[in-house]
C-alpha positions in Angstrom: -114.2 56.9 78.2 -116.0 55.1 81.1 -117.0 58.0 83.2 -117.7 55.9 86.3 -114.2 54.3 86.3 -112.6 57.6 85.4 -114.2 59.5 88.3 -113.5 56.6 90.7 -109.9 56.6 89.7 -109.6 60.4 90.3 -111.2 60.0 93.8 -108.8 57.2 94.7 -105.9 59.2 93.4 -106.9 62.3 95.4 -107.3 60.3 98.5 -103.7 59.0 98.2 -104.6 55.5 97.1 -102.2 55.6 94.1 -101.9 51.9 93.4 -105.7 51.5 93.5 -106.2 54.6 91.3 -103.7 53.1 88.8 -105.7 49.9 88.6 -109.1 51.7 88.1 -107.7 54.1 85.6 -106.1 51.3 83.7 -109.5 49.7 83.4 -110.8 53.0 81.9 -107.8 53.1 79.6 -108.5 49.7 78.2 -111.9 50.7 77.0 -111.0 54.3 75.9 -110.8 55.6 72.4 -107.5 56.6 70.9 -107.5 60.4 71.8 -108.1 59.5 75.4 -105.7 56.6 75.7 -102.5 58.7 76.0 -104.3 61.1 78.4 -105.3 58.3 80.6 -101.8 56.8 80.3 -100.4 60.1 81.6 -102.7 60.0 84.6 -101.8 56.4 85.3 -98.1 57.3 85.1 -98.7 60.0 87.7 -100.4 57.5 90.0 -97.7 54.9 89.6 -94.9 57.5 90.0 -96.3 58.6 93.3 -96.8 55.0 94.3 -93.1 54.4 93.5 -92.2 57.4 95.6 -94.3 56.1 98.6 -92.3 52.8 98.3 -88.9 54.7 98.4 -88.2 54.2 94.6 -87.1 57.8 93.7 -85.6 56.8 90.4 -88.9 55.1 89.3 -90.9 58.1 90.6 -88.8 60.6 88.6 -89.0 58.5 85.4 -92.8 58.1 85.5 -93.6 61.7 86.5 -91.4 62.8 83.6 -93.2 60.5 81.1 -96.6 61.6 82.6 -95.8 65.3 82.1 -94.7 64.6 78.5 -97.9 62.7 77.7 -100.3 65.2 79.4 -98.6 68.3 78.0 -100.1 67.8 74.5 -103.7 68.0 75.7 -105.9 71.2 75.9 -105.9 72.7 79.4 -109.4 71.3 80.3 -109.2 67.9 78.7 -110.9 65.3 80.7 -112.3 68.0 83.0 -109.0 68.2 84.9 -107.2 71.4 85.4 -104.1 70.4 83.5 -102.0 73.6 83.8 -102.1 73.2 87.6 -101.3 69.4 87.4 -98.4 70.0 85.1 -97.1 72.7 87.3 -97.3 70.4 90.3 -95.5 67.6 88.4 -92.7 70.1 87.4 -92.3 71.0 91.1 -92.1 67.4 92.1 -89.6 66.5 89.3 -87.4 69.4 90.4 -87.6 68.5 94.1 -86.8 64.9 93.4 -83.9 65.7 91.1 -82.4 68.1 93.6 -83.2 66.2 96.7 -85.2 69.1 98.0 -88.2 69.3 100.2 -91.2 68.0 98.3 -94.1 70.3 97.4 -97.7 69.3 98.2 -98.9 66.2 96.5 -100.4 66.6 93.0 -104.1 66.4 92.8 -106.4 65.7 89.9 -108.6 68.8 90.3 -111.7 68.7 88.2 -112.9 72.0 86.7 -116.2 73.0 88.2 
């Protein structure tokens, strides 16, 4: 996977630039090998889901966050250097809050393992 694109996409995502993060991560996805493609697809889906939410599209956000969690859940907890258990927990909280029209938890972050 293209490390420069990957890390730029993570930085964009964590700064709240979800649409831009999706674009950069999609470029990394195009060049990635098969084991990394679904992982990157999951990260892209998180970014697009949060972009949908920021545009008021709750149905789209719920759908994409659900697909993202499904795609990311099959990877080891440190795949791509991201703390996946924390990310998946955050996605579950968001899915629940959106489904129940509850107060939203903090925004998910792509936290890299140090």
